[in-house]
N, C-alpha and C positions, 0 to 999 in steps of 0.2 A: 959294075960287076954283079952287085946284088940283084939289080933289076933283070940282068941277063939270066942269072940262075933261076929267079922266080918265073921267068918266061919259059925256061926249059922244063922246070919241075914245078908247075903251079900248085900252090896249096889248094886242095879241093874245097876248103871252106872260104876261100877269098872271093869277095864280091867286087871290089873296086878300090878307088883311092879317094882320099879327102881332097876336095877342090876349093872349098870355101868355108870359113869358120866365122859365124856371126853370133856372138854371145854363146848361148847354149845350143844354137842350131848349127848343124853341119851339113853342107851339101856334098854328096858322094857321087862320083862318076862311076858307073858300072863298067867293068872291063868288057872288051869286045868278046872275049871267050867265055864270059859268064852266061850260062843258059837262061832262057827266058822263063822256063817252067820250074822243074825240080833240080835241086843240087844234091848230089850224093856224097856224104862224108862218113867214112867208116861204116858203110853199108846202110846208113840211115838217110831217108829222103827228107829234104827241107825245101819249103816253098821259097822262091826268090822274090824279094820286094813286096811282101805283104804288109799293108798298113797294120800297125800293132805288133809286127815282128821285131826281133831284137838283133842288134849288131854289136860286134866287139871290135874295138880299135886298139891294137897294141901300141903303146907309146912309152918307150923306155922300159922301166921295170914294172909298170902297171898296165892293166887292161882297162880302157874306158868303155863303158857300156851305154848304149843309146837305144831309143825306141823309134821305129820308122813312123813318121807322121804324114808323109806325102810321097808319092811316086809319080814319075812322069817320063815322057819322051819328048824330045824337041828342046826348046829353050828352057833352061833351068832357072829357078829363082836365084836372085843374086845380082851382082854387078854386071852391067851389059857387056863389059869388055871380056868377061869370062865365057860368054855364050859359045863362041866357036870351039873352045877347048873341051866343052862338056860332052861332045858327041850327042847322041840323041836319047840316052837312057840315064836317069838319075834318081837319087833318093834324097829326101830331106829327113835328117835324123836329129832327134832331141836328146841331148846328153842327160843321163839321170844318175850315174854313179860310177864307181871304180872299184877295182880289186886286184890284188896281186895274184899271179897264177896259182890256182889251187887253194887260195886263202879266202877269208871271209869277205864278202861284198859289203861296201858301205855307200850310203847315199852321198851325193855331192861329189864334186871333182876338184882335185888340187891343181890340175894343169889341163891345158887345152891340147887337142891334137895339132899336129903340124900339117902343112900342105904336103900332099904326097903320101901321107901315112896310109898303110893298107887297111881295108875294112873287111871284116870277116862275118860270116853268118854265125850266130850263137848256137852252138851244138848242145845236145842234150846234157853232156857232161858239164858244159859251162853253166847251163840253166840250173843244174843240181847245186852248183856252188852258189849261184846268185840267190836261188829261192830257198836254200837250206835254212831252217830255223836257227836263230842265234843260240838258243838252248832248248832242251827238251821240255822244260817246265813252262816257259813263258809264252809259248806259241800254241795255237790251235789250228788244226786243218779243217777247212770249210768246203773244200772242193778240189778240182784238178785243173792244172794249167791247160787251157784249150789247145795250145799248139803241141803239147807233149803230155799225153794222158797219164804217163807213168809218174809224173811229178805232181806232188800234192801242193795245193795253194795254202800257205800258212798266214795267219794274222798274229801280230804281236799284241798280246793281251794288255800289257801296260799302256801302250799307245792307243789301242782301240778304246779302252774304257775311259781313261782320264783325259785324253786329248779330244774327245767327242767324235762322233761319226754320223754319217747320213746314209740311209739306204733308199735309193730312189728308183722308180721304174713305172712305166705306164701300167694301166690295169691289164692283168693277164700276162705280165712279163715274168711272173714267178717270185714276186716281191715277198709275199707272205711266207712262202716256203723258205726263202733265203733267211728271213727273220727267225723263223722257227728253228732252222738248222744252226744258225750262228748262236742263238741263245741256248739251244740244246748243248752246243759244244762248250760255251763259256761257263755253263752251270753243271758240267759233268762232275758228279759227286766223287768219282774215283780220283779226280785230279784236283778239283777246287772245292775243298771241304767247307770253306766259309764264304762261298760266292753269295752275293745278294744283288738281285735284279728286280726292278719294279717296271711293269709293263702296263701302259694305259691303252686298253683295247676298246675302241669305239664301236666295233661291230660284233663283239662276242665271238670272234674267230678262234681265239687261242685257249678258251677254257679247257678244252680236252687235249690240246696239242702237246702238253708237257707231262701229262699223267700225274704221278705222285710227286713230281719235281716242283709242282706249283700249287699255291693256295689261291683260290679265286674269291675275290670280293665283289659283291654286287648289291645294288639297292634293290630290296625285295628278293633276297637270296633264297634259293631252293636248298634248304639245309639237308634234305634227304639225299641230294646229289653231291654233298660235301662242300657246297658253297658257304661263304661266310658273309654276314651282313656288313655292308660298308657303312662305317660311322666316321664322321669327321667333326670333332668338337669345335664349335664356333669360337670357343674361348681360347683355342690354340692359335687363332689368327692374330695378326697385328690389328691395332685399332683401326687403321686406315682400311685394311682389307675387310674387317668386320662391318664397318660403317658403309663402305662401298657396296658390299654384297647385300646387306639387309636393308639399307635406307637410301642408297643413292648419294647424291651430293648434299652435304650438310655444311653450312657456313655460318659465320657470325655468332650471335648470342646463343642460337640453338646448339652450335657445335661446342661452345664453352660449357653449357649446361650438361650436355651429353658426356663430355670428357670428365667433368666433375663427378657425375654419377657413376661412370665407368670405373674411375680410379677408386672411389669409395667402396664399390662392390668388390673389386679385386683385392683390396687390402683386407676385407673381412672374410676372404675365401678360405675354405677348408678342403684341400685336395685329398681325395681318398679318405675323407673323414678326419684328417689331421690338419691343424693350423699350418700354414705354409712356412712359418719360421723365418721369413725374410724381414730385415729391418724395413720399416715403413718407407724410409727414404729411398730404398732400392726398388720398391714396387712402382712401375710405371703403367701407363695405359696399354703398353705393348707386352708386358710380362704375361706369359701364358699361364694364367691362374683362372680357375672356374668362377663363374658368377651366373646368376639366373637371368637369362635374357627376357624371360616373361616378367620377372619382377622389375627389371630395368624399364621395360615398356610401360608397366603399370605406374611406376614412380614418375617417369617423364610425362605420361598422360595427365597424371594428377597435378604435376607442376605447371603444365601449360593450360589446363582446363578448369582448375579449381576456382570456385568462388569463396570469398572469405567474409568473416564477420567484422573485420577491421579493414580500413582503407589501405591503399598502396603505400602511402607515406608513413604508415605505422608498421609495426613489426609483424608481418604476415609469416606464420609458421604452419606446420602440419596441424597443430592444435586449433588454429583459427579457421580451418577449412569447414565450409558449410555443406554437408551432404544431404541429399534427399532422404527422407525416412518413409518407408512403406511397411504395410502390414500391421498386425495387432498382436502383441505390442509392437510399436514402431522400431524398425531396424535400419540403421544407417546403411545406405547403398554404397559401400566402399569398394565394390567390385571383387573380382577374383583373378589374380594374375595368371595362375596356372590354366584356368579355363578361358582366358582372354575375355572376361566380362568387364566391361568398362565401369569405373565408378561414376555415380550420378551426383551432380551438384545442383544446389538450388539456383534458380534464376536470379539475376541481379534485381535488387529492390532498394531504391533510395528515395523514399517518400519523406516529406519534411517532418511530420510529427510522429512517424513510426520509429519506435526504438529498435525494432528488429530489422536492421538494415543488412543487405547483402551486397558486398563490393566485388569488383573484378579483381582477379589476381594480377600480380606484377608482370607475368609473362603471357597473359591471355591474348594479347594483341599480336603475338608473334605467329607467323605461318607454322603449321605443324604437319606439312605433307610428309616429312620424314617419318613421323609416328604412324601415319596411315600406311605408308609403304612397309614399315616394320611389321605392323599388325597383319597385313595381307600376306607377307612372307611367312609369318608364324602360323597362319591358318593353312598355308599351301602344303598339301600332303607330299608333294615332290621335294620339299625342303626339309623334311623331318630327319633325313640323314645328317643334317647340319645342326638343327636346333633341338632335336631330341636324340642325341647320339648314344643310346644304350646306356652302358654302365658309366659313360663319361658325361651323362646328363646331370647338371647340378640341380639341387632343390632350391627353394626360394632363399636359403641362407648361403648358397654357394658351396654346398657339400656334395662331393661326388663319391661314387663307390670305388672308382679306379682312377689312377693317375696316368700321365702320358707315357711312363715307362712301359706300361702294359699295352698301350696303343702301338708304340714303336716296335715292341717285341712281336705283336701280332702281324704288323706290316712287313717288317724286314728281319724277323728273328731267324736264327740259324737252322731251325728245324726243316725249312724248305728254302731252296735257293731262289725261286722265282715267285713274285707276287703279281698276279694278274688283276688289275682293276677293270672289271667288265662294265663299261659305261653304255652298253647297248640299251636303247629304250629311254635314255635320259634326254630331256629336251636340250638343244644346243646351247641355249642361254645359260642353263645350269652347268653344262659340261665345262665351259670355260672357267667358271668359278671353282668347280670341283677339282679340276686338274691343277689349277693355280694353287688352291688351298693345300692339296696333298704335296705338291712339289715344294712349296714354301716351308711347310712343316718339316719335311724330310731334310731340306737343305739347311734350315736354321739349326735343327737339332744336331746334325753332323758337323756344321760349321763351328758352333760353340763348344761341342764336345770333341773337337778334332784331335785333342791330345789324349783322350780317354781310350780305353780298350775297344769300345764299339764305335768310336768316332771315325770320321771319313778318312783321316790320314792312315790309321791303322788297318781299316777294312773298307776300301772304297765301295761306292754304290753306283750301279748303272741304271739310269732312268731311260726307258724306251718309250718314245712318244709316237704311237701309231696315228696315221692320218693327221700328221702335224699341221698341214695346211688349213685344217678346219678351225683351229684355235690359235695358230701362230702366224696369222696373216700380216702382210707388210704394214698395214696401218693400224693393227690391233693395239688397243690400250687395255686389254682385259687382263685379269689376274694371271692367267696361264702364260701369256706372252711376257709379262713383267718378270715372273718367276723364272721362265726359261732363259730370258736374256741375262739375268743375273748369274744363273748357273753356267751359261755359255761363256760369260766373260771371266768369272771368278772360280768356277767349280774345279778346275784342274788342280789348283793349289790346295784344295781342301778335300779332295777325294770323292767328288761327285761328278760323274760323267753323263753326258747326254747321247742318246742315239735317236736321231730323227728318222721317221719312216714316212715317205710321202709319194703320191703319184703326181703331184703338181708342185714341184720344187719352186716354180716361178712365183707361186702364191705364198711361199714361206718368207718370213722376214729375213732380209739379207744379212742383218747383223748376227742373227743366230746361225744361219747356214754357213756364213763365211768363217765361223769359229770351228767348223767341223774339220778336224785334221785328216780324217779318212772318209773317202766317198766310195760306196759300193753302188755303181750305176748299172742297173739292168736296162732292158730296152726302153728307150725314150723316143717317142715319135714327134712330140710337139717341139717346135723350134725354140719357143721362148723358154721352155723347161730345160732344153739342152744348153742354151746359152747361159742360163743361170748356174747350172752345175759346172759348166766349163769355167766360168769366171771365178767360182769358189774353189776349184781344185788348186792345190799348192804348186803342182808341177806345171812346167810350160808345155802342155800337151794338147793344145787345141786341135791339132790334126788327128790325134788319137780319138778324141771324143766324137769325131765325125762318124765313127762306126756305131754309135749308140742306136740309130734307127734299125740296124740290120742284125743286132744281136739275137741269138736264138732264145727261146723261153728257158729260163733257168741259167742263162749265161750272163756274166757280169764283168764289168771293167772295174777293177779295184785299184784306186790310186791313193796316195797320201802316206801318212805316218806309220800306219800299222803294217805296211808291206815294204820289203826291201826295194822293190822295183814295181812299176805298174804291172798288174796281172790281168790278162783276159782269162777268166776262170769259169769253169762249169761248176756251179754250186751243187753240192750233194743234196738229193731229195731226202727229207726226213723219212724214217721207216714208217710203214703202214701203221695207222693208229696214233702216230705222233705228228700228223699233219694238221695245219689249221683248216677250219671249215670255210675255205675261201673259193671253192670251185664255183664256176658259173652255173646258174640254173640251166637245165637243158630243155630247149624247145622241142627237139626230137630226141627221144631217149634211144640210145643204140640197142641193137639186138644182140643177144647172146648166141652161143654156138648152136642152141636148139631152135633158133629162129624166132624166139619170143623176146619181147622187151625185157631188159634186165631189171627194170623196176617200173612202178606206176608213175603216171604224171606226164607232163609235156602236152603237146597239142595234138598228138596222134590218136588219143584214146577217147572214147565217149565218156561224158561226165555222168556219174551215177550218184543219186542222192545228194544233189547240190544243197548246201546249207551254209549260209553266211553268218549264222548266229555266233559260232565260236570266234570267227574273225572279228566281229564287232566287240565281243567281250574282251578279247586280247587288246584291241585298240583302246577301249575305254580304260582298261586297267594298266595300259602302257607296259604290258608284259607279254612277250611272245609265247610263253608257256601257258598262259591262262586259257581256259576253254578247250585245251587239247583233248581231254577225256570226252568232253561232250561231242567233239567232232569225230572221235574214233568209234563211238557206240553205234 
């Protein structure tokens, strides 16, 4: 009787019936009277059978919602005995959630549909229920639903920040604009007054994208443009990180001697000019206390290279060291730690009747490649951000002008919601260590201070890693990869969230990518990249991801924890002046309405006054701004 009524008075939104249920996948047979193109419901037109479109299956008191992952005609997927019953038009639907009529939508399903249940197109009023934000405060709008432009696409802030996320897309797909738009939304001062976001920017694209919402840190900062010098105190690293970055692999007796000196230096430290006040038993080689790395190098060099006035089986001390003496009057050549001047020791002398003997030191036979490595790093101007970190640089007695509280306040203080670490122009080998150092310092401080007012549990932090594939590769054992893995695995509990941004997700470590609860996937043309993203998405939506190569620029598929239901959304473009500098250079500059090129450059104009000097100057200084004035004159 019911079937008869529905045949006489068909529901205009009805598509067909459930024919096969296999886990979360449902096969739907389209009704014969369902049109092949547009379906009209309450005056609104809806496309029938679009991959990525949504369907509603009323089942008792609840409506089940699913996303179309596959469409076809002829034999449908499923058991062979069902083939004759399917007719020749079918849909494959992945169930994603449920909701009672007119009430809040929820992910997951409590029951499955039955064979023969009717399947309906999801109308705009249904979509409003599904995509409605759970509350006004906890959600931000980042774009519009592609299939219904009047409906905003919302992200759940709690899940986006602490459950980690990934924004992926090929070059030119609108990835940088999506990042700028999402970060602009989550750091909106009118709504989130205590937001804190740290963005690692490898190409210097975002320095101007956030205006006065961001502070920009850069090695070799242009302070007239409001940039701040990036300083990372080496003494805030763990001993393992410090040794790895400055000396490489150190083992055996050399490591024991190094650890002894390190511990003694930290125990004598005076942070901000004040003794640290910790019981000596509580100070370890990992405690973030300042010490002079130059003095450490000098002490270790003396320990390994000194000659002595007494033999090894006697008590060799600093007092028994035999220094060369030069000048008049003679002065002992004890070297200078701060200027990296090595001490000079007398050559060995062991003649039978000579009372003035000079013996080898106890450790003189040990290899000292780690000391040479440390010395070369201390001399390297590219490493001064680490070894001479401004007001956090210790003198030879371990006294600093400022403590780590001032460093953390400058990095993630409340006066600005976004901190951009501009790493453009820094060699890749240093970038890995730099990103790892900053991530680890931030994570450790928020982890141990998690119960405090500025800790991670009270005020979570979002760390955005641009070009993540550069330093989070699958086989990477670098500092950045180790720090990111730790945050990916543990950060949710302590209020530190990751947002990975990459154009090559297949090159990002799967351990880190699989922890990303939300994926914002823009156009991805590479097959291995698509399969990597598909495997990491939490929903069973492989068919849906097949549309990634044909997404328009600025259009994204958003799946995972931060959205009620997978969304194909058109991401809002940030306003003029708030966009990242990520546009492609133009080979042919377009013409304006007056018929003239809108700007100089490209391949279409003759070159006047060619001069490569400023270019070489910028190259040598590793600074794109260097030599600009010379080139303009």
